[in-house]
C-alpha positions in Angstrom: 17.7 2.9 27.2 14.1 2.4 25.8 13.6 4.1 22.3 10.7 4.6 20.3 11.5 5.3 16.4 8.9 7.4 14.6 9.3 6.1 11.1 8.0 9.0 8.6 9.5 9.8 5.5 12.4 7.3 6.0 11.1 4.0 5.1 14.3 2.1 4.5 17.2 0.3 6.3 19.9 1.8 3.9 21.6 5.0 4.5 19.3 6.0 7.6 21.1 7.8 10.4 18.3 8.0 12.3 17.7 4.3 12.5 21.3 3.6 13.1 21.0 5.9 16.3 17.9 4.1 17.2 19.7 0.8 17.2 21.6 1.8 20.1 19.1 1.0 22.6 18.2 -1.9 24.7 14.5 -1.9 23.6 13.2 -0.4 20.4 9.7 0.4 19.3 9.2 1.1 15.7 6.1 2.9 14.9 4.5 4.5 12.0 1.3 6.5 12.5 -1.5 6.9 9.8 -3.1 10.2 10.7 -7.2 10.3 9.9 -6.6 14.1 8.9 -4.7 12.8 5.6 -8.1 11.3 4.4 -10.2 14.6 5.2 -11.1 17.2 2.9 -9.5 20.6 4.0 -10.2 24.3 2.9 -8.5 23.8 -0.8 -11.3 21.2 -1.5 -8.9 18.4 -1.4 -7.7 15.4 0.8 -3.9 15.5 1.7 -3.6 11.7 0.7 -5.2 10.3 -2.2 -5.7 6.7 -3.3 -2.7 6.2 -5.4 -0.2 7.5 -2.7 -2.0 5.7 0.1 -1.8 2.6 -1.8 2.0 2.9 -2.4 2.5 4.1 1.0 0.8 1.0 2.4 2.9 -1.2 0.1 6.0 0.5 1.6 5.2 0.0 5.1 4.4 -3.9 4.2 7.6 -4.2 2.7 9.4 -2.4 5.7 7.7 -4.5 8.3 8.9 -7.7 6.2 12.5 -6.3 6.6 12.2 -5.4 10.2 11.0 -9.1 10.9 14.0 -10.7 9.7 16.0 -8.8 12.4 13.4 -9.7 15.2 11.6 -6.5 15.1 8.1 -5.4 13.9 6.5 -2.4 12.9 3.5 -0.8 15.1 1.2 0.7 12.8 -1.0 3.1 14.4 -4.4 4.8 13.3 -4.6 8.2 15.1 -3.1 11.5 15.3 0.5 11.6 16.5 -0.1 13.9 19.2 -2.4 11.4 20.8 -0.7 8.1 19.8 2.9 8.5 20.5 2.5 9.9 24.2 0.1 6.9 24.8 2.7 4.5 23.4 5.5 6.3 25.4 3.9 6.1 28.7 2.8 2.4 28.2 6.3 1.2 27.3 8.6 3.3 29.5 10.0 5.2 26.6 13.1 7.3 27.3 13.9 8.6 23.9 12.0 9.3 20.5 13.7 9.6 17.5 12.6 10.6 13.8 14.1 12.1 10.9 14.1 16.0 10.6 11.2 17.0 8.4 10.1 20.0 6.6 6.7 21.3 6.9 4.7 23.5 9.4 2.3 20.6 10.3 5.3 18.3 11.2 7.1 21.0 13.3 4.0 21.8 15.1 3.7 17.9 15.8 7.1 17.7 17.1 6.6 20.5 19.6 3.5 19.3 20.8 5.1 16.0 21.6 7.9 17.4 23.2 5.6 19.4 25.6 3.6 16.4 26.5 6.5 14.4 27.6 9.1 16.6 29.2 10.8 13.8 30.7 11.8 12.2 27.5 14.7 12.9 25.2 14.0 13.9 21.7 16.5 13.6 18.5 16.2 14.2 15.1 18.3 13.3 12.2 18.8 14.5 8.6 18.0 11.5 6.4 15.9 13.2 3.6 18.8 15.1 1.5 21.9 14.8 0.1 23.6 17.0 3.0 22.9 17.7 6.6 22.4 21.4 7.5 26.1 21.4 8.9 27.4 20.3 5.3 26.0 23.1 3.3 28.2 25.7 2.0 26.3 28.4 3.8 24.0 29.1 6.8 20.4 28.1 6.3 19.7 31.7 7.0 21.7 32.6 4.1 20.2 30.2 1.9 20.4 31.9 -1.9 17.1 33.0 -3.2 17.5 31.3 -6.5 18.6 27.6 -7.3 21.5 28.8 -9.6 23.4 30.7 -6.8 22.8 27.5 -4.6 23.9 25.2 -7.2 27.3 27.2 -7.8 28.0 27.2 -4.2 27.5 23.6 -3.5 29.3 22.6 -6.8 32.6 24.7 -5.5 33.0 22.5 -2.3 34.7 19.2 -2.7 32.0 16.4 -3.3 32.3 13.1 -1.3 32.6 10.1 -3.5 32.0 6.2 -3.6 31.1 4.8 -0.3 31.9 8.1 1.3 28.5 9.2 0.0 26.7 6.4 1.7 25.9 5.6 5.3 26.1 2.0 6.3 23.0 0.0 6.5 21.6 -1.2 9.7 22.6 -4.9 10.3 21.0 -5.4 13.7 18.2 -4.2 15.9 17.4 -4.3 19.4 14.2 -6.3 20.2 10.7 -4.5 20.5 8.8 -4.3 24.0 5.8 -6.8 24.6 2.7 -5.2 23.3 -0.7 -6.1 22.1 -1.6 -5.9 18.4 -1.9 -2.6 17.0 -5.0 -0.9 15.4 -3.9 -0.9 11.7 -7.2 -2.4 10.7 -8.8 0.9 11.4 -6.8 2.3 8.4 -8.7 2.9 5.2 -8.9 0.2 2.8 -6.4 -0.1 -0.1 -8.3 0.8 -3.2 -7.8 -1.3 -6.3 -6.1 0.8 -8.9 -8.4 1.5 -12.0 -5.2 1.4 -14.2 -2.2 -1.1 -14.1 0.1 0.5 -11.5 3.7 1.0 -12.3 5.0 1.6 -9.0 5.6 -0.8 -6.2 6.4 0.6 -2.7 9.1 -0.6 -0.7 13.1 -0.3 -0.5 13.6 -3.6 -2.4 11.6 -2.0 -5.6 13.3 1.2 -5.1 16.9 -0.3 -5.3 15.7 -2.5 -8.3 14.7 0.6 -10.1 17.8 2.5 -9.3 19.7 -0.5 -10.6 17.8 -1.0 -13.9 17.6 2.7 -14.8 21.3 3.3 -14.4 23.4 0.0 -14.5 21.2 -2.6 -16.6 19.6 -0.1 -18.9 22.2 2.5 -18.9 19.3 5.2 -19.5 21.0 7.7 -17.4 23.6 8.0 -20.4 20.7 9.7 -22.5 18.7 11.2 -19.6 18.8 14.8 -20.8 17.6 14.0 -24.3 14.5 12.0 -23.1 13.6 13.5 -19.8 10.8 15.8 -21.1 8.8 12.9 -22.7 5.1 13.1 -21.7 4.6 9.3 -21.2 7.4 6.9 -21.8 8.3 5.0 -18.7 12.1 4.8 -19.7 12.6 8.5 -20.4 13.0 9.5 -16.8 14.3 7.8 -13.7 10.9 7.2 -12.0 13.0 7.5 -8.6 10.6 10.2 -7.3 8.0 8.1 -5.6 10.5 6.2 -3.4 12.4 9.2 -2.6 9.3 10.9 -1.5 8.6 8.5 1.2 12.0 7.6 1.8 12.1 4.2 0.5 15.1 5.3 -1.5 18.0 7.7 -0.1 19.0 10.7 -2.1 22.6 9.7 -1.2 22.2 6.4 -2.8 21.3 7.8 -6.1 24.1 10.1 -5.9 26.5 7.3 -5.1 25.0 5.4 -8.1 25.6 8.3 -10.5 29.0 8.6 -9.2 29.8 4.8 -9.7 28.3 5.0 -13.3 30.6 8.1 -14.2 33.6 6.2 -13.0 32.7 2.8 -14.4 30.9 3.7 -17.8 30.9 7.3 -18.9 30.3 10.8 -17.8 28.4 13.1 -19.9 25.7 15.8 -20.0 23.1 13.5 -19.2 24.7 11.9 -16.2 25.2 15.2 -14.7 21.6 16.2 -15.5 20.3 13.5 -13.2 22.8 15.0 -10.7 21.3 18.3 -11.5 17.7 17.3 -10.9 18.9 15.6 -7.5 20.4 19.2 -6.6 17.2 20.8 -7.4 15.3 18.4 -5.0 18.0 19.3 -2.4 17.4 23.0 -2.8 13.8 22.9 -2.2 14.4 20.7 0.9 16.5 23.5 2.4 14.1 26.2 0.9 11.2 24.8 2.9 13.2 24.6 6.1 14.3 28.2 5.6 11.2 29.8 4.7 8.5 27.8 6.9 5.0 28.9 6.8 5.8 31.2 3.7 5.9 28.1 1.6 2.2 28.1 1.8 1.3 31.5 1.5 -0.4 33.1 -1.5 2.3 35.8 -1.9 4.9 33.3 -1.4 8.6 33.8 -0.2 8.7 36.7 -2.1 5.8 38.2 -0.4 5.0 39.4 -4.1 1.0 40.3 -4.1 -0.7 38.8 -7.0 -4.3 39.3 -7.7 -6.1 35.9 -7.9 -9.4 34.7 -7.2 -11.3 31.4 -7.1 -13.9 30.3 -10.0 -15.2 27.1 -8.7 -16.3 26.0 -12.3 -12.7 26.7 -13.7 -11.1 24.6 -10.9 -13.5 21.8 -11.3 -13.0 21.6 -14.9 -9.2 21.7 -14.6 -9.4 18.8 -12.2 -11.7 16.8 -14.3 -9.7 17.3 -17.6 -12.5 19.3 -18.9 -10.7 22.5 -20.1 -10.2 23.9 -23.6 -6.6 22.8 -23.5 -6.5 19.0 -24.7 -2.8 18.6 -23.8 -3.7 19.8 -20.2 -6.6 17.5 -20.0 -4.7 14.6 -21.1 -2.2 15.3 -18.4 -4.6 15.9 -15.6 -6.7 12.5 -16.7 -3.5 10.7 -16.6 -2.5 12.0 -13.0 -6.0 11.4 -11.7 -6.0 7.7 -13.1 -2.4 6.7 -12.4 -1.0 9.1 -9.6 1.9 10.0 -11.9 2.7 12.7 -14.7 6.0 13.9 -16.0 7.9 16.7 -15.2 7.0 18.6 -18.4 3.3 17.8 -18.0 3.2 19.2 -14.5 4.5 22.4 -15.7 2.0 22.5 -18.5 -1.1 22.0 -16.2 0.4 24.4 -13.4 0.6 27.1 -15.9 -2.7 26.6 -17.1 -4.3 26.7 -13.4 -2.1 29.9 -12.8 -2.2 32.0 -16.1 -5.2 30.7 -18.3 -7.6 30.0 -15.5 -6.3 32.6 -12.9 -6.7 30.7 -10.1 -4.8 30.7 -6.8 -1.8 28.4 -7.4 -2.6 26.7 -3.9 -5.6 25.2 -5.1 -3.2 23.4 -7.8 -0.6 22.5 -5.2 -3.3 21.1 -2.8 -4.7 18.9 -6.0 -1.2 17.7 -6.7 -0.8 16.7 -3.1 -3.9 14.5 -3.1 -3.1 13.0 -6.7 0.6 12.4 -6.9 2.2 9.2 -5.7 5.6 11.1 -5.5 4.2 14.0 -3.5 6.8 15.8 -1.5 5.8 19.0 0.6 9.2 20.8 -0.2 9.3 20.0 -3.9 5.6 20.6 -4.5 5.1 23.8 -2.8 8.5 25.2 -3.9 7.7 24.3 -7.8 4.2 25.6 -7.4 5.5 29.1 -6.1 8.4 29.0 -8.6 5.7 28.8 -11.3 3.5 31.3 -10.1 6.2 33.7 -10.0 6.2 34.3 -5.9 9.1 31.8 -5.2 12.5 31.0 -6.3 12.2 31.9 -9.8 14.2 35.3 -10.7 12.2 35.8 -13.8 9.0 36.2 -12.2 5.6 34.4 -13.6 6.4 31.4 -16.1 3.6 31.0 -18.6 3.6 28.2 -21.2 2.3 28.7 -24.8 0.1 25.3 -24.5 -0.4 25.1 -28.1 3.2 25.4 -28.9 3.9 23.0 -26.3 1.6 20.4 -27.5 3.1 20.8 -31.0 6.6 20.4 -29.5 6.0 17.4 -27.2 3.0 15.6 -28.7 3.2 16.6 -32.4 1.1 13.5 -33.5 -1.5 13.8 -30.6 -0.7 10.3 -29.3 -0.5 11.5 -25.7 -3.7 13.6 -26.2 -5.6 10.4 -27.8 -4.3 8.1 -25.1 -5.5 10.0 -22.1 -8.6 11.5 -24.0 -7.6 15.1 -24.1 -10.3 16.1 -26.5 -13.1 17.2 -23.8 -16.6 16.7 -25.5 -17.8 19.9 -24.1 -15.0 22.0 -22.5 -15.7 24.4 -19.9 -14.8 28.0 -21.1 -13.1 30.5 -18.9 -16.5 32.7 -18.7 -19.6 30.9 -17.8 -22.7 31.9 -15.9 -24.0 30.0 -13.2 -26.4 30.4 -10.1 -23.3 32.0 -8.3 -22.7 34.5 -11.0 -24.2 38.1 -11.0 -27.5 38.1 -13.1 -27.4 39.4 -16.4 -30.2 41.9 -17.0 
């Protein structure tokens, strides 16, 4: 059996059911496709792949290739659209089977369908590697997924949970050889930009597992997680697992197993539960994306709740540049733009500002996050934006934060605002007149 394994958001050897299945082959071609469309501006005035996530992704690919080479394999990094690259490779190497992880997102579904149509004689298989559970392990049918997280959590926690090693799928220890082929065209990929700020994240499975071990077992920060998780700018206040979870360098099941092990060996308290709670939120949004498909990207959301919005170019530009009249928002946006990461609390504040104060279509903010965030995940990103905009999974409707009160609570001394230059010299107000406005007579 000649198999092509299409790496996507599963850039690891541990807990990877798809790679284990691909290993049962005579010849294995491991491929990652860098799509030029990721780097092109779209209708929301953003690019799907910004410099921070691209740097982190490339580091992860290099680390993965280094691991594959220890088993006599290699990673074929191709520049081009998957609908063209993968059929050409399949025909060139007599591929009989194509395997990938099952992915949420409409573009991902469309690409998979297009490949199947082009290669009718090839077997296609998808495996569920992104979450804590497979669809068959959920306590409800996907079509019956609850409309709120609380209902989902209660149903999940009612069923018996696996523990210890039962949470993990074994790590692949051997792989079949690759086919003989010429060098790939990775050299056509965009250059990796040098970071303007010292980068806190290094891509790859080894770095992911090291952070998991440090946060939970070495520094025991999991034991105080609930008390520290809302800090705006402190590396140790939260787990920082999200970038590695997002591109699959780290398995959600591996994190759950580590939590269970810590609770068994050290202590179980509200904070250790809260890390599991956040992992379960991620799980909910994963299945939420599978359940709702294209509704994840619609203005009126899964609720189909019509909410009047418009687009003010100057407001969106000011928000992106950290030049609004809200210093706490400016500081967070500046941090995100310069580093590719902000805390969960900061994400809620800047999103609330865009939706409620600037009265913009939430999809512009979601698209800008997609470009900037090193830990961008389609399901969590768009699910959270819909939630805050009142068109998604939030039963309370529109969420609006009092930004002055939030600043007093989470940055009482103004340290965060000062560090990230949140005081804009000439903030753009909500109501300005430019050449695109109606003339004043």
